[in-house]
C-alpha positions as CSV (number, residue, x, y, z in Angstrom):
1,M,28.5,-71.0,198.2
2,S,26.2,-73.1,196.0
3,S,22.9,-71.8,194.7
4,T,21.0,-74.2,196.8
5,E,22.8,-72.7,199.7
6,Q,21.7,-69.3,198.7
7,F,18.2,-70.5,198.3
8,N,18.1,-72.0,201.5
9,Q,19.2,-68.7,203.3
10,A,16.8,-66.7,201.4
11,L,14.1,-68.8,202.6
12,E,15.4,-68.5,206.2
13,W,15.3,-64.7,206.0
14,L,11.7,-64.9,204.3
15,H,10.4,-67.4,207.2
16,C,12.1,-64.9,209.8
17,S,10.4,-62.0,208.2
18,R,6.9,-63.8,208.0
19,G,7.2,-64.6,211.7
20,S,8.1,-61.2,212.8
21,V,5.1,-59.7,210.7
22,Q,2.9,-62.3,212.6
23,T,4.3,-61.4,216.0
24,L,3.8,-57.7,215.2
25,A,0.3,-58.1,214.0
26,D,-0.7,-59.8,217.0
27,Y,0.8,-57.2,219.2
28,L,-1.1,-54.5,217.4
29,H,-4.4,-56.3,217.6
30,E,-3.9,-56.8,221.5
31,A,-2.2,-53.5,222.2
32,E,-4.4,-51.1,224.1
33,A,-1.8,-48.0,223.2
34,I,0.9,-48.2,220.3
35,D,4.1,-46.7,220.4
36,L,4.3,-45.6,216.7
37,K,8.3,-45.0,216.9
38,D,8.7,-48.8,218.1
39,T,6.1,-50.0,215.7
40,A,8.0,-48.1,212.9
41,L,11.3,-49.8,213.9
42,A,9.7,-53.1,214.0
43,V,8.2,-52.4,210.4
44,E,11.7,-51.4,209.2
45,S,13.6,-54.4,210.6
46,V,11.0,-56.6,208.7
47,A,11.8,-54.8,205.6
48,A,15.3,-55.3,206.2
49,M,14.7,-59.1,206.6
50,I,12.5,-59.1,203.3
51,R,15.5,-57.1,201.5
52,K,18.1,-59.7,202.8
53,G,15.9,-62.4,201.6
54,A,15.2,-60.8,198.2
55,E,19.1,-60.3,197.8
56,R,19.9,-63.8,198.6
57,I,17.4,-65.0,196.0
58,S,18.9,-62.8,193.4
59,R,22.6,-64.2,194.2
60,A,20.9,-67.6,194.0
61,H,19.3,-67.2,190.6
62,S,22.7,-65.5,189.2
63,L,24.7,-68.3,190.6
64,L,22.2,-71.1,189.3
65,R,22.6,-69.3,185.8
66,W,26.4,-69.6,186.2
67,E,26.3,-73.3,187.2
68,F,24.0,-74.2,184.3
69,A,26.5,-72.3,181.9
70,E,29.4,-74.1,183.4
71,Q,27.7,-77.5,183.1
72,G,27.1,-76.5,179.4
73,D,30.5,-75.6,178.7
74,L,31.7,-79.0,180.4
75,A,29.3,-81.0,178.5
76,S,30.6,-79.8,175.1
């Protein structure tokens, strides 16, 4: 998988987490009663999506550096 594909997947994870946070915030604003266990589970899910996005960014960055290093070796 190329660095560009890794970055794109990271962005997808981060966009999903942003949408989930917005949905959760809307729910919390409108809810008359809040189930703390369900809310905690939702927050943990968002944290997992953010973590997955961050992992993809890290991989993409490493891969990008590797790709640049290979290009440098080929140019020599």
